[in-house]
C-alpha positions as CSV (number, residue, x, y, z in Angstrom):
1,M,0.0,0.0,0.0
2,R,1.4,3.4,-1.0
3,A,0.4,6.5,0.9
4,S,-0.4,9.5,-1.3
5,V,-0.5,13.0,0.1
6,V,-1.4,16.2,-1.7
7,F,-0.3,19.5,-0.2
8,G,0.1,23.0,-1.4
9,L,3.4,24.9,-1.2
10,V,3.5,28.6,-1.3
11,L,6.7,29.4,-3.1
12,A,6.7,33.1,-2.7
13,A,6.4,35.7,0.1
14,S,3.2,35.6,2.2
15,L,0.2,37.7,1.4
16,S,-0.2,41.0,3.3
17,A,-3.9,40.2,4.1
18,C,-4.9,37.8,6.8
19,A,-6.6,34.5,5.7
20,D,-8.2,31.8,7.8
21,A,-7.8,29.0,5.3
22,P,-4.9,27.6,3.3
23,I,-4.7,27.7,-0.5
24,T,-6.3,24.6,-1.9
25,P,-5.8,23.1,-5.4
26,D,-9.2,24.3,-6.6
27,Q,-8.1,27.9,-6.0
28,L,-5.2,27.6,-8.4
29,E,-5.0,28.0,-12.2
30,P,-3.1,25.3,-14.1
31,D,0.0,27.7,-14.3
32,G,0.0,28.0,-10.5
33,Q,-1.5,31.5,-10.3
34,L,-4.4,32.1,-7.9
35,R,-7.9,32.1,-9.5
36,A,-9.7,35.4,-9.7
37,T,-12.8,33.7,-8.4
38,R,-13.7,30.5,-6.6
39,P,-15.0,27.8,-8.8
40,G,-18.5,28.1,-7.2
41,G,-18.5,31.9,-7.8
42,G,-17.7,35.0,-5.8
43,P,-14.1,36.3,-5.3
44,S,-11.9,34.5,-2.9
45,A,-10.2,36.3,0.0
46,Y,-6.9,36.0,-1.9
47,A,-8.3,37.3,-5.1
48,A,-10.0,40.3,-3.3
49,T,-6.6,41.2,-1.9
50,L,-5.0,40.9,-5.4
51,Q,-7.8,43.0,-7.0
52,G,-7.3,45.7,-4.3
53,G,-3.8,46.2,-5.6
54,R,-2.1,45.7,-2.2
55,T,0.1,42.8,-3.4
56,S,1.0,40.8,-6.5
57,P,-0.1,37.3,-7.4
58,Q,1.6,34.5,-5.5
59,R,3.2,31.5,-7.3
60,A,2.2,28.1,-5.8
61,S,2.4,24.6,-6.9
62,V,0.6,21.4,-5.8
63,V,2.9,18.6,-4.9
64,Q,1.9,15.0,-4.6
65,F,4.3,12.4,-3.2
66,D,4.2,8.7,-2.5
67,A,6.0,7.1,0.4
68,V,7.1,3.5,1.0
69,L,8.5,1.9,4.2
70,A,10.9,-0.9,3.4
71,S,13.5,-3.1,5.0
72,T,16.0,-2.5,2.1
73,P,17.7,0.7,1.2
74,T,18.2,-0.1,-2.5
75,G,16.3,-1.7,-5.4
76,T,12.6,-1.6,-5.9
77,P,11.1,-1.0,-2.4
78,E,8.4,-3.3,-1.2
79,D,6.0,-1.4,1.1
80,M,5.6,-2.8,4.6
81,S,3.6,-1.8,7.6
82,T,4.9,-4.5,10.0
83,F,8.6,-5.5,10.4
84,P,10.2,-8.4,12.3
85,P,12.1,-7.5,15.5
86,D,15.5,-8.1,13.8
87,V,14.8,-5.8,10.9
88,G,17.8,-3.7,11.9
89,T,16.9,-0.6,9.8
90,V,13.6,0.8,8.4
91,H,13.9,2.9,5.3
92,L,11.6,5.6,4.0
93,H,11.5,5.9,0.2
94,V,9.7,9.0,-1.3
95,R,8.7,10.0,-4.8
96,A,7.7,13.7,-5.3
97,H,5.5,14.9,-8.2
98,G,5.3,18.6,-8.9
99,L,8.0,19.7,-6.5
100,E,10.0,22.3,-8.4
101,T,13.1,22.5,-6.2
102,D,14.6,20.6,-3.2
103,R,12.7,21.3,0.0
104,D,14.3,21.2,3.5
105,V,12.3,18.9,5.8
106,V,12.8,17.1,9.1
107,F,12.1,13.4,9.4
108,R,10.6,12.7,12.9
109,W,10.7,9.0,14.0
110,T,8.6,8.4,17.1
111,H,8.5,5.2,19.3
112,G,6.5,5.5,22.5
113,E,7.6,8.7,24.3
114,H,10.8,9.1,22.4
115,S,11.3,11.0,19.1
116,L,14.4,11.3,16.9
117,T,14.5,14.2,14.4
118,V,16.8,14.0,11.4
119,P,17.2,16.9,9.0
120,G,16.8,16.1,5.3
121,E,15.2,17.2,2.1
122,L,12.6,16.2,-0.4
123,L,13.9,16.0,-4.0
124,P,11.9,16.6,-7.1
125,T,11.8,13.2,-8.7
126,S,9.5,10.8,-10.5
127,Q,11.4,7.8,-9.0
128,F,11.4,6.5,-5.5
129,V,14.5,7.7,-3.6
130,L,15.8,6.8,-0.2
131,A,14.8,9.8,2.0
132,A,15.5,8.6,5.5
133,S,16.3,5.6,7.6
134,I,16.2,4.6,11.3
135,D,18.1,1.9,13.1
136,V,15.8,-0.2,15.2
137,Q,17.0,-2.3,18.2
138,P,15.4,-5.7,18.8
139,D,13.8,-4.4,22.0
140,Q,12.1,-1.4,20.3
141,T,9.0,-3.3,19.4
142,G,5.5,-2.0,19.1
143,P,4.0,1.0,17.2
144,W,6.2,3.6,15.5
145,R,5.3,6.8,13.6
146,I,7.3,8.6,10.9
147,E,6.4,12.2,10.0
148,I,7.9,14.5,7.4
149,V,7.8,18.0,8.7
150,G,8.3,21.0,6.4
151,E,10.8,23.6,7.5
152,P,9.1,27.0,7.9
153,T,9.9,29.5,5.2
154,H,9.3,32.4,7.7
155,A,10.4,32.8,11.3
156,D,6.8,33.3,12.5
157,E,5.5,30.1,10.8
158,A,4.9,26.8,12.6
159,P,6.4,23.7,11.0
160,E,3.8,21.8,8.9
161,V,3.4,18.0,9.0
162,L,3.5,17.0,5.3
163,F,3.2,13.3,5.7
164,A,2.6,10.9,8.6
165,R,2.5,7.1,8.7
166,E,2.4,4.5,11.4
167,F,4.1,1.1,11.4
168,V,4.8,-1.8,13.8
169,I,7.9,-3.6,14.9
170,L,6.7,-7.1,15.9
171,S,7.8,-8.6,19.2
172,E,8.3,-12.0,17.5
173,R,9.3,-13.1,14.1
174,P,6.1,-14.3,12.3
175,S,6.1,-18.0,11.5
176,E,6.6,-18.7,7.8
């Protein structure tokens, strides 16, 4: 099973107006410009700001990526949601569609009350690439969570969780 996530990236400076909702794909023209009106009619809050002449259009792109958890770092990854206790290392492979440039992120691996954050980046690619790995000790069984957290582009922004997935390290090797 692959996990697909669609999220919007604002690739330019923030708007000078306050908005309560994020930009969604239905608010974008195919070239990445904000629509003048919402698809259902009436101008959007973003378009009203643009029409008021207080700022210029913002460039945005919609990025979709697929992520696979695997026990191997190379080759064609086989997606897994459970791993044997002697797996050694769990690898996260990611494929990004629509990403125009590399994007700094943090990979946050969580087991119980403990989290490990590892800086990294998402790469614009149509192939699965190894994005992050975590070494797992045989006694670290049970549920785990991996999150890809976007680095804020402005000091006053909170980090955004772009992807999250849970997996399990089994306490015993399954009988074959």
